[in-house]
MARBA-3410 file (N, C-alpha, C, O; in Angstrom, 1 decimal):
182
44.5,78.9,-113.1,44.9,79.7,-112.7,44.5,81.1,-112.6,43.7,81.3,-113.6 ~ 44.8,82.1,-111.8,44.1,83.7,-112.2,45.0,84.4,-112.5,45.8,84.5,-111.6 ~ 45.2,85.1,-113.7,46.0,85.8,-114.3,46.7,85.0,-115.4,46.4,83.9,-115.8 ~ 48.1,85.9,-115.8,48.9,85.1,-117.0,49.9,84.6,-116.1,50.4,85.1,-115.2 ~ 50.0,83.2,-116.7,51.5,82.5,-115.9,52.4,82.6,-116.2,52.8,82.2,-117.3
53.5,83.3,-115.0,54.8,83.7,-114.9,55.4,82.7,-115.8,55.1,81.5,-115.9 ~ 56.3,83.4,-116.7,57.5,82.2,-117.5,58.4,82.1,-116.3,58.7,83.0,-115.4 ~ 58.8,80.5,-116.5,59.9,80.4,-115.2,59.4,79.3,-114.4,60.0,78.3,-114.2 ~ 57.7,79.5,-113.8,57.4,78.5,-113.1,57.2,77.6,-113.7,56.7,77.5,-114.8 ~ 57.6,76.7,-112.8,57.6,75.0,-113.4,56.5,74.4,-112.7,56.6,74.2,-111.5
55.7,74.2,-113.3,54.6,72.8,-113.1,54.9,71.9,-112.2,56.1,71.5,-112.6 ~ 54.6,71.3,-111.3,55.1,70.0,-110.6,55.2,69.1,-111.4,54.0,68.7,-111.7 ~ 56.0,68.4,-112.0,56.0,67.0,-113.2,55.1,66.3,-112.2,54.8,66.3,-111.0 ~ 54.8,65.5,-113.6,53.9,64.1,-113.1,55.0,63.0,-112.4,56.1,62.6,-112.9 ~ 54.6,62.7,-111.5,55.1,61.3,-111.3,54.6,59.9,-110.4,54.7,60.0,-109.2
54.1,59.0,-110.8,53.6,58.2,-110.4,53.6,58.4,-108.5,54.4,59.0,-107.8 ~ 52.4,57.7,-108.1,51.9,58.2,-107.0,52.7,56.8,-106.3,53.3,56.9,-105.2 ~ 52.7,55.8,-106.9,53.5,54.8,-106.4,54.5,54.9,-106.0,54.9,53.9,-105.3 ~ 55.4,56.0,-106.2,56.8,56.2,-105.7,56.5,56.9,-104.6,57.1,56.5,-103.6 ~ 55.8,57.8,-104.3,55.4,57.7,-103.0,56.5,59.4,-102.7,57.5,59.7,-103.2
55.7,60.0,-101.6,56.5,61.0,-100.9,56.9,60.7,-99.6,56.8,61.5,-98.6 ~ 57.2,59.9,-99.5,57.3,59.4,-98.0,59.1,58.7,-97.9,59.9,59.0,-97.0 ~ 59.1,58.0,-98.7,60.4,57.3,-99.0,60.5,56.4,-100.1,59.7,55.5,-100.4 ~ 61.8,56.9,-100.8,62.1,56.3,-101.7,63.4,55.6,-101.4,64.3,56.1,-100.7 ~ 63.5,54.4,-102.1,64.7,53.5,-101.8,66.0,53.8,-103.2,65.9,54.2,-104.4
66.8,53.6,-102.8,67.5,54.1,-103.9,69.0,52.8,-103.5,69.0,52.1,-102.4 ~ 70.3,52.7,-104.6,70.9,51.7,-104.0,71.9,52.0,-102.7,72.2,51.2,-101.9 ~ 72.3,53.3,-102.5,72.8,53.2,-101.4,72.1,54.8,-100.2,72.7,55.4,-99.4 ~ 71.0,54.9,-100.7,70.2,56.3,-99.7,69.0,55.8,-99.7,68.8,55.0,-100.6 ~ 68.1,56.1,-98.8,66.6,56.2,-99.0,66.9,57.8,-98.8,68.0,58.4,-98.7
65.0,58.5,-98.9,64.4,59.6,-99.1,62.9,59.4,-98.2,61.8,59.0,-98.6 ~ 63.1,59.9,-96.9,62.0,59.6,-96.0,61.8,61.4,-95.6,62.7,62.3,-95.6 ~ 60.2,61.5,-95.4,60.0,62.8,-94.7,60.6,63.3,-93.1,60.4,62.7,-92.0 ~ 61.0,64.0,-93.2,61.5,64.5,-91.7,60.3,64.7,-90.9,59.3,65.2,-91.3 ~ 60.5,64.2,-89.5,59.6,64.5,-88.4,60.2,65.5,-87.7,61.4,65.9,-87.8
59.3,66.1,-86.8,59.7,67.3,-86.0,61.1,66.6,-85.0,62.1,67.3,-84.8 ~ 61.1,65.7,-84.7,62.2,65.0,-84.1,63.6,65.2,-84.6,64.6,65.2,-83.9 ~ 63.5,65.2,-86.1,64.2,65.2,-86.8,65.4,66.9,-87.0,66.2,67.3,-87.9 ~ 64.8,67.6,-85.6,64.9,69.2,-86.3,66.7,69.4,-86.3,67.2,70.4,-87.0 ~ 67.6,68.6,-85.6,68.6,68.9,-84.9,69.6,68.5,-86.7,70.6,69.1,-87.3
68.9,67.2,-87.1,69.4,66.9,-88.9,69.4,68.0,-89.6,70.4,68.5,-90.0 ~ 68.2,68.5,-89.7,67.7,69.4,-90.8,68.3,70.6,-90.5,68.9,71.2,-91.4 ~ 68.1,71.1,-89.2,69.3,72.6,-89.0,70.6,72.6,-89.3,71.1,73.6,-89.9 ~ 71.3,71.3,-89.0,72.7,71.2,-89.6,73.1,70.9,-90.3,74.3,71.2,-90.5 ~ 72.0,70.2,-91.5,72.4,70.2,-93.1,72.0,71.8,-94.1,72.6,72.3,-95.0
70.7,72.3,-93.6,70.5,73.5,-93.9,71.5,74.6,-93.6,71.6,75.7,-94.3 ~ 72.3,74.2,-92.5,73.4,75.4,-92.3,74.8,75.1,-92.9,75.9,75.7,-93.1 ~ 74.4,74.0,-93.1,75.9,73.5,-94.3,75.7,74.0,-95.6,76.7,74.6,-96.0 ~ 74.4,73.9,-96.4,73.9,74.7,-97.3,74.8,76.2,-97.4,75.8,76.6,-98.1 ~ 74.1,76.7,-96.4,74.3,78.3,-96.3,75.7,78.9,-96.1,76.2,79.9,-96.6
76.5,77.7,-94.9,78.0,77.9,-95.0,78.4,77.8,-96.2,78.9,78.8,-96.6 ~ 78.3,76.8,-96.9,78.9,76.7,-98.4,78.7,77.9,-99.3,79.6,78.4,-99.9 ~ 77.3,78.4,-99.4,77.0,79.2,-100.5,78.0,80.7,-99.6,79.2,81.0,-100.0 ~ 77.5,81.1,-98.9,77.9,82.2,-98.0,78.6,81.9,-96.9,78.0,81.8,-95.8 ~ 80.4,81.7,-97.0,81.2,81.4,-95.8,81.3,82.5,-95.1,81.4,82.5,-93.8
81.3,83.4,-95.7,81.9,85.0,-94.7,81.1,85.5,-94.2,81.5,86.5,-93.6 ~ 79.7,85.2,-94.1,79.0,85.6,-93.2,78.8,85.1,-92.0,77.8,85.3,-91.2 ~ 79.9,84.4,-91.6,80.1,83.4,-90.6,78.6,82.8,-89.6,78.6,83.0,-88.4 ~ 77.5,82.3,-90.3,76.4,82.2,-89.8,76.9,80.9,-88.6,78.0,80.4,-88.4 ~ 75.5,80.6,-88.1,75.6,79.7,-86.4,75.1,78.7,-86.8,74.2,78.9,-87.6
75.5,77.4,-86.5,74.9,76.2,-86.9,73.6,75.9,-85.5,72.6,75.2,-85.7 ~ 73.8,76.5,-84.3,73.1,76.9,-83.6,71.5,77.4,-83.9,70.6,76.7,-83.6 ~ 71.4,78.3,-84.3,70.6,79.1,-85.1,69.4,78.7,-85.9,68.2,79.1,-85.9 ~ 70.4,77.4,-86.9,69.6,76.7,-88.0,69.1,76.1,-87.3,67.9,76.1,-87.5 ~ 69.6,75.3,-86.1,68.9,74.2,-85.4,67.9,74.5,-85.0,67.0,73.7,-85.1
67.8,75.5,-84.3,66.4,76.2,-83.8,65.5,76.6,-84.3,64.3,76.3,-84.0 ~ 66.0,77.6,-85.4,64.8,77.8,-86.7,64.3,75.7,-87.2,63.2,75.5,-87.7 ~ 64.8,75.0,-87.1,64.3,74.2,-88.3,63.1,73.5,-86.5,62.0,73.0,-86.7 ~ 63.6,73.5,-85.4,62.8,72.9,-84.5,61.5,73.8,-84.4,60.5,73.2,-84.3 ~ 61.5,75.1,-84.5,60.3,75.8,-84.6,59.4,75.4,-85.7,58.2,75.2,-85.6
60.2,75.2,-87.0,59.4,75.1,-88.2,58.8,73.9,-88.7,57.9,73.8,-89.6 ~ 59.6,72.6,-87.7,59.4,71.5,-88.1,58.0,70.9,-86.8,57.4,69.9,-86.7 ~ 57.9,72.0,-86.3,56.7,71.7,-84.9,55.5,71.9,-85.3,54.6,72.1,-84.5 ~ 55.2,71.9,-86.7,54.1,71.8,-87.2,53.4,73.2,-87.1,53.8,74.0,-86.3 ~ 52.2,73.3,-87.9,51.1,74.5,-88.5,52.2,75.3,-89.4,51.4,76.1,-89.9
53.7,75.6,-89.9,54.1,76.7,-90.3,53.7,76.3,-91.9,53.4,77.2,-92.7 ~ 53.9,75.1,-92.4,53.1,75.2,-94.0,54.6,75.0,-94.1,55.0,75.7,-95.1 ~ 55.8,74.2,-93.4,57.2,73.6,-93.9,57.1,72.4,-93.4,56.7,72.1,-92.3 ~ 57.6,71.6,-94.4,58.2,70.6,-94.7,59.6,70.3,-95.2,60.1,71.0,-96.0 ~ 60.4,68.8,-94.4,61.7,68.5,-95.1,61.4,67.2,-95.4,60.4,66.5,-95.0
62.4,66.7,-96.3,62.8,65.6,-96.9,64.3,65.0,-96.4,65.4,65.6,-96.6 ~ 64.2,64.3,-96.1,66.2,63.4,-95.7,66.3,62.7,-96.7,65.3,62.2,-97.3 ~ 67.9,62.6,-96.8,68.4,61.4,-97.9,69.0,61.2,-96.4,69.1,62.0,-95.5 ~ 69.4,59.5,-96.8,69.6,59.1,-95.3,70.9,58.1,-96.5,70.5,57.5,-97.5 ~ 72.0,58.0,-96.1,72.8,56.4,-96.4,73.5,56.0,-95.4,74.4,56.6,-94.8
72.9,54.7,-95.3,73.1,53.6,-94.2,74.7,53.8,-93.6,75.0,53.9,-92.4 ~ 75.7,53.9,-94.8,76.6,53.6,-94.0,77.3,55.5,-94.4,78.4,55.8,-94.9 ~ 76.5,56.3,-94.0,76.9,57.7,-94.3,76.2,58.7,-93.5,76.6,59.9,-93.4 ~ 75.1,58.1,-93.0,74.3,59.1,-92.1,73.5,60.0,-93.1,73.4,59.5,-94.3 ~ 73.0,61.1,-92.9,72.1,62.3,-93.5,73.0,63.0,-94.9,73.6,64.0,-94.9
73.0,62.3,-95.6,73.6,63.1,-97.0,72.8,64.2,-97.9,73.4,64.8,-98.8 ~ 71.4,64.2,-97.7,71.1,65.4,-98.2,69.3,66.1,-97.7,68.5,65.5,-96.8 ~ 69.0,67.2,-98.4,67.7,67.9,-97.3,67.3,68.8,-98.6,67.9,69.6,-99.3 ~ 66.0,68.4,-98.5,64.9,69.5,-99.2,63.9,69.9,-98.3,63.4,69.3,-97.4 ~ 63.8,71.2,-98.7,62.9,72.1,-97.8,61.8,72.5,-98.7,62.2,72.8,-99.8
60.4,72.5,-98.5,59.3,73.0,-98.7,58.9,73.9,-98.0,59.2,73.8,-96.8 ~ 57.7,75.1,-98.7,56.7,75.6,-97.5,55.7,76.0,-98.8,55.9,76.0,-100.0 ~ 54.6,76.3,-97.9,53.5,76.6,-99.0,53.4,78.2,-99.1,53.7,78.8,-98.0 ~ 53.2,78.9,-100.2,53.4,79.9,-99.9,51.8,80.1,-101.5,51.7,79.5,-102.5 ~ 51.0,81.3,-100.8,50.1,82.0,-102.1,50.3,82.6,-102.8,51.5,83.0,-102.8
49.3,83.0,-104.2,49.7,84.2,-104.9,48.8,84.3,-105.9,48.7,83.3,-106.7 ~ 48.1,85.3,-106.1,46.9,85.6,-107.0,47.5,85.1,-108.2,46.6,84.5,-108.8 ~ 48.5,85.1,-108.8,49.0,84.9,-110.2,49.1,83.5,-110.0,49.0,83.0,-111.2 ~ 49.1,82.7,-109.3,49.4,81.3,-109.3,48.0,80.6,-108.9,48.1,79.5,-108.4 ~ 46.7,81.0,-109.0,45.4,80.8,-108.8,45.6,80.5,-107.2,44.7,79.7,-106.9
46.1,80.7,-106.5,46.1,80.2,-104.7,47.4,79.5,-104.2,48.5,79.4,-104.7 ~ 47.0,79.1,-103.3,48.5,78.3,-103.2,49.9,77.4,-103.9,49.9,76.4,-104.6 ~ 50.3,77.7,-103.6,51.3,76.4,-104.3,52.5,76.5,-103.8,52.6,77.0,-102.7 ~ 53.7,75.8,-104.4,54.9,75.1,-102.9,55.9,75.8,-103.8,56.0,76.1,-105.0 ~ 56.7,76.0,-102.7,58.6,76.5,-102.9,59.5,75.6,-102.1,59.4,75.1,-101.0
60.6,75.4,-103.1,61.5,74.7,-102.9,62.7,76.0,-101.7,63.3,76.9,-102.2 ~ 62.7,75.7,-100.3,63.8,76.5,-99.9,64.8,76.6,-99.6,65.4,77.7,-99.2 ~ 65.4,75.1,-99.7,66.9,74.7,-99.1,66.6,73.3,-100.1,65.5,72.7,-100.3 ~ 67.9,73.1,-100.8,68.2,71.9,-101.2,69.7,71.8,-101.3,70.4,72.4,-102.1 ~ 70.1,70.7,-100.3,71.2,70.2,-100.1,71.9,69.0,-100.2,71.4,68.0,-99.8
73.0,68.8,-100.7,73.3,67.0,-101.1,75.1,67.5,-100.4,75.7,68.5,-100.8 ~ 75.6,66.6,-99.6,77.0,66.6,-99.2,77.7,66.7,-100.2,77.2,66.0,-101.2 ~ 79.0,67.5,-100.6,79.7,67.2,-102.1,80.0,65.9,-102.5,79.7,65.4,-103.6 ~ 80.6,65.1,-101.5,80.8,63.7,-102.0,79.9,62.9,-102.4,80.0,61.7,-102.5 ~ 78.5,63.8,-102.7,77.7,62.7,-103.0,76.7,63.8,-104.3,75.7,63.2,-104.9
76.9,64.6,-104.5,76.9,65.5,-105.9,76.9,64.6,-107.2,77.8,63.9,-107.6 ~ 75.9,64.9,-107.8,75.7,64.0,-109.5,75.6,62.5,-108.9,76.1,61.6,-109.6 ~ 75.0,62.1,-108.0,74.9,60.7,-108.1,73.6,59.9,-107.7,73.5,58.8,-107.2 ~ 72.5,61.0,-108.0,71.1,60.8,-107.8,70.8,60.9,-106.4,70.3,59.9,-105.9 ~ 70.9,62.0,-105.5,70.3,62.4,-104.0,69.4,63.3,-104.6,68.2,63.4,-104.4
70.0,64.1,-105.4,69.3,65.7,-105.4,68.0,65.3,-106.2,67.0,66.0,-106.2 ~ 68.2,64.2,-106.8,67.4,63.9,-108.3,66.2,63.5,-107.1,65.0,63.9,-107.0 ~ 66.7,62.8,-106.5,65.6,61.6,-105.2,64.8,62.9,-104.7,63.5,63.0,-104.8 ~ 65.5,63.9,-104.1,65.2,64.8,-103.2,64.1,65.8,-104.0,63.0,66.0,-103.5 ~ 64.3,66.3,-104.9,63.3,66.7,-106.0,62.0,65.5,-106.3,60.9,65.8,-105.9
62.1,65.0,-106.5,60.8,63.8,-106.8,60.1,63.5,-105.7,58.9,63.1,-105.7 ~ 60.8,63.7,-104.4,60.1,63.5,-103.2,59.2,65.0,-103.7,58.2,65.1,-104.5 ~ 59.8,66.0,-103.2,59.1,67.1,-103.1,58.4,67.3,-104.1,57.8,68.3,-103.9 ~ 58.1,66.8,-105.6,57.2,67.0,-107.1,56.0,65.9,-106.4,54.9,66.4,-106.5 ~ 56.1,64.7,-105.7,55.2,64.0,-105.5,54.4,64.5,-104.2,53.3,64.1,-104.0
55.1,65.3,-103.2,54.4,65.9,-101.9,53.9,67.0,-102.5,53.0,67.4,-101.7 ~ 54.0,67.6,-103.6,53.5,69.0,-103.9,52.1,68.5,-105.0,51.0,69.1,-105.0 ~ 52.1,67.8,-105.4,51.0,67.0,-106.2,50.3,66.4,-105.7,49.2,66.4,-106.4 ~ 50.1,65.6,-104.3,49.7,65.0,-103.4,49.0,66.1,-102.5,48.0,65.8,-101.7 ~ 49.5,67.6,-102.6,49.0,68.7,-101.7,48.0,69.7,-102.8,47.4,70.7,-102.5
48.0,69.2,-104.4,47.6,69.7,-105.0,47.8,71.1,-105.4,46.9,71.9,-105.3 ~ 49.2,71.4,-105.7,49.7,72.8,-105.7,49.9,72.3,-106.8,50.3,71.1,-107.2 ~ 49.6,73.6,-107.7,49.8,73.5,-109.3,51.5,73.9,-109.9,51.8,74.1,-111.1 ~ 52.2,74.1,-109.0,53.8,74.2,-109.5,54.4,74.5,-107.8,53.9,74.8,-106.7 ~ 55.7,74.2,-108.3,57.0,74.3,-107.7,57.6,75.5,-108.0,57.5,75.8,-109.2
58.2,76.8,-107.0,59.4,77.8,-107.4,60.2,77.1,-106.4,59.9,76.3,-105.5 ~ 61.6,77.9,-107.1,63.1,78.1,-106.2,63.8,78.8,-106.5,63.8,78.7,-107.7 ~ 64.5,79.6,-106.0,65.2,80.4,-106.0,66.7,79.7,-106.0,67.2,79.1,-105.0 ~ 67.3,79.8,-106.8,68.5,79.4,-107.2,69.7,80.4,-107.0,69.3,81.6,-107.0 ~ 71.2,80.1,-106.8,72.1,81.0,-106.4,72.3,81.9,-107.8,71.5,81.9,-108.8
73.4,82.6,-107.8,73.9,83.4,-109.0,74.6,82.3,-109.4,75.2,81.4,-108.8 ~ 74.3,82.8,-111.1,76.0,82.0,-111.9,76.8,83.4,-112.4,76.3,84.5,-112.4 ~ 77.8,83.2,-112.9,78.4,81.8,-113.5,78.9,80.9,-112.5,78.8,79.8,-112.8 ~ 79.5,81.0,-110.9,80.0,80.7,-109.8,78.8,79.2,-109.4,79.3,78.1,-109.3 ~ 77.5,79.4,-109.3,76.6,78.2,-109.2,75.8,78.0,-110.4,74.6,78.0,-110.3
76.7,77.8,-112.0,75.7,77.1,-113.1,75.3,75.8,-112.6,74.2,75.5,-112.8 ~ 76.0,75.0,-112.0,75.5,73.9,-111.9,74.5,73.4,-111.4,74.0,72.4,-111.8 ~ 74.0,74.2,-110.4,72.7,74.3,-109.4,71.6,74.9,-110.4,70.4,74.5,-110.2 ~ 72.1,75.8,-111.3,70.7,76.1,-111.9,70.9,75.1,-113.4,70.1,75.5,-114.2 ~ 71.6,74.3,-113.7,71.4,73.3,-114.8,70.7,72.2,-114.0,69.8,71.6,-114.5
71.2,72.0,-112.4,70.6,70.2,-112.2,68.8,71.3,-112.1,67.8,70.6,-112.3 ~ 68.6,72.2,-111.9,67.0,72.3,-111.9,66.5,72.3,-113.2,65.5,71.7,-113.4 ~ 67.0,72.9,-114.2,66.6,72.9,-115.5,66.1,71.7,-116.0,65.0,71.5,-116.5 ~ 67.2,70.6,-115.7,67.1,69.0,-116.3,65.9,68.6,-115.1,65.1,67.8,-115.5 ~ 65.7,69.0,-113.9,64.6,68.4,-113.3,63.0,69.2,-113.7,61.9,68.9,-113.2
63.3,70.2,-114.8,61.8,70.7,-115.5,61.5,72.1,-114.8,60.4,72.6,-114.7 ~ 62.8,72.8,-114.2,62.6,73.9,-114.2,63.1,74.9,-115.1,64.1,74.8,-115.8 ~ 62.2,76.2,-115.0,62.7,77.3,-115.9,63.1,78.3,-115.7,62.3,78.9,-115.0 ~ 64.2,79.1,-115.9,64.3,80.3,-115.2,63.3,81.7,-115.4,62.8,81.9,-116.5 ~ 63.2,82.2,-114.6,62.0,83.6,-114.5,63.0,84.7,-114.3,62.5,85.8,-114.6
64.2,84.7,-113.8,65.4,85.8,-113.5,65.8,85.6,-112.1,66.1,84.5,-111.7 ~ 65.7,86.8,-111.2,66.9,86.6,-110.4,65.6,86.9,-109.4,64.6,87.6,-109.8 ~ 65.9,86.2,-108.0,65.3,86.8,-107.0,65.6,87.5,-106.4,66.8,87.3,-106.4 ~ 65.3,88.8,-105.3,65.8,90.3,-105.1,65.4,89.5,-103.2,64.6,88.7,-102.7 ~ 66.1,90.3,-102.7,65.9,89.6,-101.1,65.9,91.3,-100.3,66.6,92.0,-101.0
65.5,91.8,-99.4,65.8,92.6,-98.7,65.3,92.2,-97.3,64.2,91.8,-97.0 ~ 66.7,92.5,-96.3,67.1,92.1,-95.0,65.8,93.0,-94.6,65.5,93.9,-95.4 ~ 65.2,92.9,-93.4,64.5,93.8,-92.5,65.3,93.1,-91.0,65.7,92.1,-90.5 ~ 65.2,94.5,-90.7,65.5,94.4,-88.8,64.8,93.9,-88.1,63.6,94.2,-88.4 ~ 64.9,92.8,-86.8,64.4,92.3,-86.2,63.6,93.4,-85.2,64.4,94.2,-84.8
62.5,93.3,-84.9,61.8,94.2,-83.6,62.1,93.4,-82.4,62.1,92.2,-82.4 ~ 62.4,94.0,-81.5,62.2,93.5,-80.3,63.6,92.5,-79.6,63.5,92.0,-78.5
END
């Protein structure tokens, strides 16, 4: 790693490779890597996440589906994993992207979105999705994963979940919305 390690960047936890990152079975759901053809499913779950976090912003599901289609088509450095229950369909999503920074010593991973349907929260779905992300990150040789968590105290449970997964807080993430050209 180049430079000092930022406190709060969680190194990818070690997981046995035989658990893999392509599939993980559990009692009532499985986790698998999303394919480009899964763009509708990925976009819909991503929409559900943002619509829950910020309902007043009036997001449109179709825009999320189109973004997922573009990002999953390859070459964008974006990956997704779906949690699927045989009796419920899609129950969770995690998306990852590859970032690079001098402080990280090169490339590293970032969790962009993690969503579990409300009825199955605290049932192991989120942990299984993070496990898949960690295994994928390890296989890619990323030294760490970062995640931006929503604000506390409203979303304290989310921050506590990430802490239980081995992440440590580094502070708030700030956002500057840029106007699109064209």
